[in-house]
N, C-alpha and C positions, 0 to 999 in steps of 0.2 A: 737628839736624834739617835735612834737605836742602830748599833752596828750590825751588819749582816752576820749571821752566825753560820756555822758549817751546816746546820740543819736547813737553813734557807737555800744554800747552794745545792745541797743534795736533793732538796725537793724540786728545784728548778731543772736540774739535770734529769731527774726521774720523769719529768714531764716532756722534755725534749727528745730524749733517746727513743722512746716508743714511736713518736711522730716521725722521726727520721727513718726508722726501720720500716714503718708503714709506707712511707713515700718511696723508699727503695724497692720494696716488694711490688708496689703498684707499677712502678716504671718497668721493672723486670717482666711483670705479667703482660704489660702493654707491648713490650718488645717481642715477647714470645708469640703473642696473638698476631702481630704484624708479620712476623716471619712465616707463620702458618698460613696466613691469608695469601701471601706472595707465592708460597709453594703450591697452594691449591690452584691459583690462577695459572701458574706455569704448567702444572700437569694437565689442566683443562685445555690450555692452548695447544699443548703437544698432542693430546688426544684428538682435538678438532683438526689439527693440521694433518694428522694421519688419515682422518676420514675424508677430508675434502681434497680432491685432486686439483692440481693447478690447471691442467689441460686435458681435454677429452679427444679421443680419436674420432674420425668421421663416422665410423661405425657406432661408437658409443653415443655420439650426438644424435644420430638417426634413431637409435634405440630409445633415448630419453625423449625425443620429439614424439615418437610413436606412443610412448607411455603417457605423455601429457595430453595427446589427442584422445587417447582412450579414456582418460580421466574426465574429459569434457562430456563423454557419453555415458555417464554413470546411470545405472538402471534405477528406475523408481523403486522406492521401498514401501512396504505395506506392513500394517499392524493387524494382527488377528486376535480377536477377543471372543470368549465363550459367551453366547447369548443364553437367555433364560430357557429357551426351548431346546438347548443342547447343541444348536447349530453354531456356526462361527460367523462373527461379524467382521467385515473387511473394511479397513480404512487406509487409503493411500496417504502417505506422509508428505507434508509440504504445505506451505501457507499460500502460495500463489496458485489459485484455482486454474487459471489459463495454462500455466506451465504444467500442472498435474495432468490436465486433459491432453496436452500435446504429448507428454511422455507416455501416457497410457495408450494413445493412438500409435505412437512409435513402437511400443512394446507388443501390442496385440494386432496391429494392422487394421483396426477399425475404430470408429468413433462411438459405436453403439455400446453403452455401458452394460447392458444385459449380455451381449455377446462377449464382451471382455470377461465378465464374470463366468460365463460358460466355458470359455477357453481355459481360464485359470483352474476351474474345478476339474475339467477333463485332464489337465496335465497333473494336477495334484493327486488324483486317485491312483495314478501309476507310480507316484513317488514312494520310495521305501519308507515304511514306518508310519505313514500318515493314517491309513485305514487298515483295520484288522477286524477279526471276529468280535472284538470287544468294543468296536466303534472307532471314533476319531480321536487320535492323540493330538490334543490342542497345542501342546508344547512343540511337538514335531511339526505341526502344521505351520507354525510361524517360521521355523527355520527353512523347511522345504518350500514354503510359499515364496520367500525371497530368493531362494535358489532358482525356482522356476522363472521368476521375473527376470533374473540375471541372464538365464539361458535364452529366453525370448528376446530380450534386449540385444543379445549377441547376434541372433538370427536376423533381427530387424525386418519383420514381415511388412510388406508395403501395402497389402490389401487383405480382404477377408480370406481369399483363397490361400494366400501365403500364410495367413494366421492359422488356418486349419492344418496346413502341412507342417508348420512349425510345432504345433501341439502334438501331432502324430510323431514327429521326429523325437520329441522329448520322451514320449511313451515308449517308442521302440528302443531308444537308448537305455531307458530304465530297465526294460525287460531283458535286454542283452546283458547288462551288468549284473542283474539279479541271477540270471542263468549261470554266468561265469562264477559268481560267488558260491552258488550251490555246487558247481562242478569242483570247487576247491575244498569242499568239506571232507575232512579226514575220515578214514575207515568206512567209506561207502562202497557199494558194489561197482564193478566195472561198468555194468549196464547203466546204472544210475548216473555215473560220471559221464559216460558217452552220450546219454540222452540230453543232459544239460549242455554239453559242449556242442552238440548238433543244433540244439535250439538257439544257443547263443550265436552260432555261425549264421543261421538263417536271419536272425535279427540284425546282425552286423551288415549282411548283404542287403537287407531291406533298407537299412539306414543309408547305405551308399547309394541305392537307387533313389531314395528320397532327395539326397543332395543333388544328384544329377537332374532329377525332375525340377527341383527349385531353380537350378542354374539355367535349364532350358526355358523355363517359364519366364525368368527375368530377362533373358536375351531374346525372347519371342521366337525361339527355334532357329535363330540365325546361326550359321556355321561360318567360322573364320578359317580361311585357308592361307597359310603362310608359305611363301615361296622363298626357300633359303638360298638356292643357287640358280642362276640364269646363265646358260651357255649360248653364245651367239657365234656361229661359224662364219668364216670369211665370206663376204658377199650376202650374208643373211641379215635379217631385221628382227630386232626384239619387239615383241608384241606386248603392249601394256594396256590394261583395261579389260572390259568385257569382250570376250571373243564369241562370235556367232559363226558356227561352221556352215560351209556350204554356200557357194555362189559368190562369196566376196562382195556382197552388195553394200548398199550405203549404211546398213546397220552395223557392219563390222568396223572395229577401230584398230588402227595400226600405229 
């Protein structure tokens, strides 16, 4: 039997030491990664804790509830593509045909598809950047088209007459804003600025008249009278209901 030599021992130690060093390095690397992961989780939790409030005030709750209700009435979206003849093809987005039809009716105030297309075109030609002497800007058409749909959805026309009025309101609003934009151009004459301001003022007044007309139409011309204070003198009688003057007959209510 051969006795182990110093060379054998040296060879054995030479194999063990690198392995030990490698194991220590791996353990240290694992520990560092674990600490980094914990630190990231901690910082993420702190950031989330700062963003989320524990309690909301009644006013904040009402604000959030209103926001959620508005989200339920999201406007229908459309996609515009350039056709071979240079015109634009319109495609309303969504897979549910019944829901698309209902949203279009809610947006335009009519179930007639041709009339919906007419209303959309009439509103679009007044939108800035869509039509120019060079023709139709199809990139701008897509952006402004969905803006028009959002505005019509906000007005919520209930029939064809309200749909026509809603389209007119969008056109008047666009003209008012364009006149104000021109009035703000630098280095123009006083007369030029004054002309644009006057035209914008007329458009704003027209817009207010349109809102009033829409409100009157929706309430069928009914006027609401609110009585804030009722004074009854001693020995007198408060009259409630419809009062017919003259004679105090059976038609009067006391």
